[in-house]
C-alpha positions as CSV (number, residue, x, y, z in Angstrom):
1,M,80.5,82.8,115.7
2,S,78.9,86.2,114.9
3,F,78.3,88.0,112.1
4,N,80.2,85.0,110.1
5,W,78.5,85.5,106.5
6,L,78.9,88.1,103.7
7,G,77.0,87.3,100.4
8,V,74.7,84.8,101.8
9,F,72.6,85.6,105.2
10,R,69.4,85.3,106.1
11,V,66.9,88.6,107.6
12,G,67.6,87.9,111.9
13,S,71.5,87.3,110.7
14,Y,71.2,90.9,108.9
15,R,69.2,92.9,111.6
16,A,71.5,91.5,114.8
17,F,74.7,93.0,112.2
18,R,72.6,96.4,111.7
19,T,72.2,96.8,114.7
20,F,75.6,96.2,116.5
21,S,77.2,98.8,113.6
22,M,75.0,101.6,114.0
23,H,75.6,100.9,117.8
24,E,79.4,100.7,116.9
25,L,79.3,104.2,115.2
26,R,78.5,105.9,118.4
27,D,82.4,105.1,119.4
28,A,84.2,106.2,116.0
29,K,84.3,109.7,116.9
30,T,86.5,108.5,120.2
31,R,88.1,105.9,118.5
32,L,89.4,108.5,115.8
33,A,90.5,110.5,118.9
34,T,91.9,107.5,120.6
35,I,94.4,106.7,117.3
36,D,95.3,110.4,116.5
37,I,97.2,110.1,119.9
38,E,98.2,107.4,120.0
39,L,99.9,108.1,116.6
40,R,101.9,111.1,118.2
41,R,102.7,109.2,120.3
42,I,104.9,106.5,118.2
43,G,106.1,109.1,116.2
44,S,107.5,108.4,112.5
45,C,110.9,107.6,110.6
46,S,111.6,107.5,106.7
47,I,114.5,107.3,104.7
48,Q,115.1,109.9,101.8
49,Y,116.9,108.4,98.5
50,H,118.8,109.3,95.8
51,P,117.0,109.7,92.3
52,K,118.4,107.9,89.2
53,A,120.8,110.2,87.6
54,G,118.9,111.4,84.0
55,G,115.6,111.2,85.4
56,G,113.1,114.0,85.4
57,E,109.9,115.5,86.2
58,G,108.6,115.1,82.5
59,A,109.8,111.7,82.3
60,G,109.2,110.3,85.9
61,V,111.4,109.6,88.9
62,T,113.1,106.8,89.6
63,M,114.4,106.4,93.1
64,T,117.9,104.6,93.8
65,E,118.4,102.7,96.9
66,K,121.1,104.7,97.5
67,R,120.4,106.3,101.3
68,K,120.8,110.0,101.7
69,G,119.3,111.2,104.7
70,F,117.0,109.9,107.8
71,S,114.1,112.1,109.1
72,V,112.2,110.9,113.0
73,S,110.0,112.8,115.3
74,P,111.0,113.7,118.1
75,D,109.8,113.6,121.3
76,T,107.9,110.8,120.3
77,S,108.5,106.9,121.1
78,L,110.2,106.2,117.7
79,G,113.0,109.5,118.3
80,R,113.7,108.1,122.1
81,L,114.6,104.6,120.4
82,L,116.3,105.9,117.3
83,Q,118.4,108.0,120.0
84,A,119.2,104.4,122.1
85,Y,120.1,102.6,119.1
86,V,122.7,105.5,117.6
87,A,124.0,105.7,121.3
88,L,124.9,101.8,121.3
89,G,127.0,102.4,117.8
90,G,124.0,101.6,115.4
91,N,122.9,103.4,112.2
92,P,119.7,104.3,111.7
93,F,120.0,102.7,107.4
94,D,120.7,99.2,108.8
95,I,117.2,98.5,110.5
96,S,114.9,98.8,107.1
97,M,114.2,100.5,104.3
98,F,110.8,101.8,105.2
99,L,108.9,101.4,102.6
100,Q,105.1,102.9,102.3
101,P,103.2,101.9,99.6
102,S,101.2,104.8,100.4
103,L,104.0,107.2,100.2
104,G,105.5,105.9,97.9
105,V,105.0,107.6,95.0
106,D,103.3,110.8,93.4
107,W,101.8,111.8,90.7
108,V,101.8,114.7,88.5
109,V,100.7,116.0,85.2
110,N,103.6,117.0,82.8
111,E,103.9,119.3,80.3
112,D,102.1,117.3,77.5
113,G,99.1,117.0,79.9
114,D,100.4,113.6,80.2
115,N,99.6,111.8,84.3
116,V,103.3,111.1,85.5
117,M,104.1,109.2,88.2
118,N,107.3,109.9,90.2
119,Q,109.4,108.0,92.9
120,R,109.9,109.6,96.3
121,Q,111.3,105.6,97.5
122,P,112.8,102.8,95.4
123,L,110.6,100.8,93.5
124,G,107.4,103.0,94.2
125,G,107.6,101.3,97.8
126,V,106.2,98.4,97.2
127,A,109.1,95.6,97.7
128,Y,107.0,92.6,95.7
129,P,108.1,88.9,95.0
130,M,108.9,88.7,90.8
131,D,107.1,86.2,88.9
132,R,108.7,83.2,87.9
133,D,109.4,83.3,83.8
134,E,110.7,80.3,82.7
135,S,112.7,82.3,79.4
136,N,114.6,83.7,81.8
137,Y,116.7,80.8,83.0
138,R,116.2,78.3,80.5
139,D,117.0,79.7,77.1
140,G,119.0,82.9,78.5
141,G,121.2,81.0,80.8
142,L,119.4,83.8,83.9
143,P,119.3,82.6,86.7
144,D,115.4,81.6,88.7
145,L,114.6,84.8,90.1
146,G,110.9,83.7,91.1
147,G,109.9,84.9,94.5
148,H,113.0,86.5,94.9
149,I,112.7,90.5,95.7
150,P,114.0,92.8,93.5
151,L,116.7,94.6,96.0
152,M,120.5,95.0,96.0
153,K,120.7,92.8,99.2
154,N,119.1,89.7,97.1
155,P,122.2,88.1,96.4
156,K,120.2,85.3,93.7
157,G,120.6,88.8,91.9
158,R,123.8,89.7,92.5
159,I,125.5,85.9,92.2
160,G,124.2,85.2,88.7
161,S,123.2,81.8,87.8
162,K,126.0,80.7,90.5
163,E,124.3,78.3,93.4
164,P,127.1,78.9,96.0
165,W,125.8,77.9,98.8
166,A,126.6,74.2,99.3
167,N,130.4,75.9,98.8
168,S,130.0,78.2,101.4
169,E,129.6,76.1,104.6
170,S,133.3,76.0,105.5
171,T,132.9,80.1,105.2
172,A,129.7,79.6,107.3
173,V,131.0,77.6,109.8
174,R,134.0,80.1,110.7
175,V,131.4,83.4,110.7
176,R,129.2,81.3,112.8
177,A,132.1,81.1,115.3
178,A,133.2,85.0,115.2
179,R,129.4,85.3,116.1
180,R,128.2,83.2,118.8
181,W,130.0,84.9,121.2
182,L,128.4,87.9,120.4
183,N,124.9,86.4,120.7
184,Q,123.8,89.4,123.5
185,S,125.4,91.9,122.7
186,L,123.5,92.2,119.3
187,K,120.6,91.5,120.6
188,E,120.9,93.8,123.4
189,K,122.4,96.5,121.0
190,R,121.1,95.9,117.9
191,N,118.0,93.6,117.2
192,N,116.0,94.0,120.5
193,I,116.1,97.9,119.3
194,E,115.7,97.1,115.7
195,W,112.4,95.1,116.1
196,Q,110.9,97.6,118.5
197,I,111.7,100.2,116.4
198,I,110.1,98.5,113.2
199,K,107.1,97.0,115.8
200,L,105.9,100.4,116.2
201,M,106.2,101.7,112.7
202,D,104.2,98.3,111.9
203,L,101.4,99.4,114.5
204,R,101.8,102.7,113.0
205,E,100.4,101.3,110.0
206,Q,98.2,99.4,111.3
207,L,96.4,102.7,112.7
208,Q,96.6,104.7,110.3
209,R,94.3,101.7,108.1
210,E,91.8,101.6,111.3
211,K,91.5,105.7,111.0
212,T,91.2,105.6,107.1
213,L,87.6,102.3,107.9
214,I,86.7,104.2,110.1
215,Q,86.1,107.6,108.2
216,Q,85.4,105.8,105.7
217,A,82.6,103.6,107.5
218,A,81.0,106.9,109.5
219,G,82.0,109.5,107.3
220,G,79.7,111.9,106.5
221,F,77.1,111.4,109.1
222,V,78.4,111.0,112.7
223,T,79.7,114.6,113.3
224,G,82.9,115.6,113.4
225,V,84.0,112.4,111.0
226,D,85.4,113.5,107.6
227,L,84.3,111.7,104.6
228,S,87.4,109.3,103.7
229,T,88.3,110.5,100.5
230,T,89.6,106.7,99.1
231,M,86.5,105.5,99.2
232,P,83.0,106.7,97.5
233,Q,80.6,107.6,99.7
234,S,78.4,104.7,98.5
235,Y,79.8,102.4,100.7
236,T,80.0,104.4,104.1
237,L,77.8,102.0,106.8
238,P,74.2,104.1,106.5
239,N,74.7,103.8,102.4
240,I,75.5,100.2,102.6
241,L,72.7,99.3,105.3
242,E,70.1,101.6,103.4
243,H,70.9,99.4,100.1
244,V,70.1,96.2,102.5
245,D,66.8,97.5,103.9
246,N,65.6,97.9,100.6
247,M,66.0,94.5,99.2
248,F,65.1,93.1,102.6
249,F,62.3,95.1,104.1
250,A,58.7,96.3,101.9
251,S,58.4,99.4,101.9
252,P,57.4,102.1,105.0
253,D,53.8,102.0,106.6
254,E,51.9,105.0,105.7
255,E,50.4,105.2,109.3
256,T,53.2,104.2,111.3
257,G,56.3,104.5,109.1
258,L,57.9,101.7,109.9
259,R,59.6,98.5,107.7
260,S,58.3,95.0,107.7
261,V,60.1,91.8,106.2
262,D,59.2,91.4,102.7
263,R,58.2,88.0,102.6
264,D,56.5,87.7,99.4
265,R,59.8,88.5,97.9
266,L,61.4,87.0,99.5
267,A,59.2,83.6,98.6
268,R,59.7,84.7,95.1
269,G,63.5,84.5,95.5
270,V,63.8,88.2,94.1
271,Y,66.9,88.2,95.7
272,D,68.1,84.3,95.9
273,W,71.3,85.4,97.9
274,L,68.7,86.7,100.6
275,M,66.6,84.2,103.2
276,N,64.4,85.0,105.5
277,D,63.7,83.1,108.7
278,Y,62.6,79.8,110.2
279,A,60.4,80.1,113.1
280,E,63.2,78.0,115.5
281,E,65.7,80.9,113.9
282,V,63.7,84.1,115.4
283,Y,65.9,86.1,117.6
284,T,69.6,84.3,117.1
285,A,71.4,85.9,114.8
286,L,73.5,82.1,113.4
């Protein structure tokens, strides 16, 4: 496989990757424009939540799971799907919590000059599995919540130390019979549309990440591509290549200005994770 290395590699492999990556920079601006068009086509949807009573900017706002509003971009794929969903009797609050880590919190400076985190979404936009703390269920008699998501809908956190699943089978049999004749309706009027909405939001997140990665690599080097504010400039592609060039190659020749592999440095093992090419490997990148 091409370029399946990270820290330990040889000069021929690096040269092939260097050429490939620099050529790809020519498409960076076009890729960003295509992503922006796709993001506008997809749109976005989000839920607004009620804050916990008694919170404030000075102490930090904690957001509850109680919904108070729903918004979606008009004239977009998500907007049209939501219209169809509501027309079929669906409740937008039932689809997903639409948590987004990048939008889950705001940092502000309070009157005392301290940085304070205000939640904009429950759990700061991140629903994560809890650690398993044995003291919770061995000494205190509390349920073992290790691996469970700390949201209100989690039955384990609501029922407590009980283990009702074995005793619920008789009820499950009746509910299964009540649902069986509705499978097609549930699929067409709820599940399929919900799945499409969630997948489009996932695609939107992936495209936004791809956009950030392109800006990180090409920003400040390719005309029209802004430098990403999330990573230091040393992580742009040209700076990374220059860093590795200085390890592999000698200083430029005074007459030609070209740089050749510093084979003496590699032979001495100055950078022992970098390797010279054997004769059999010339012109290959494996």
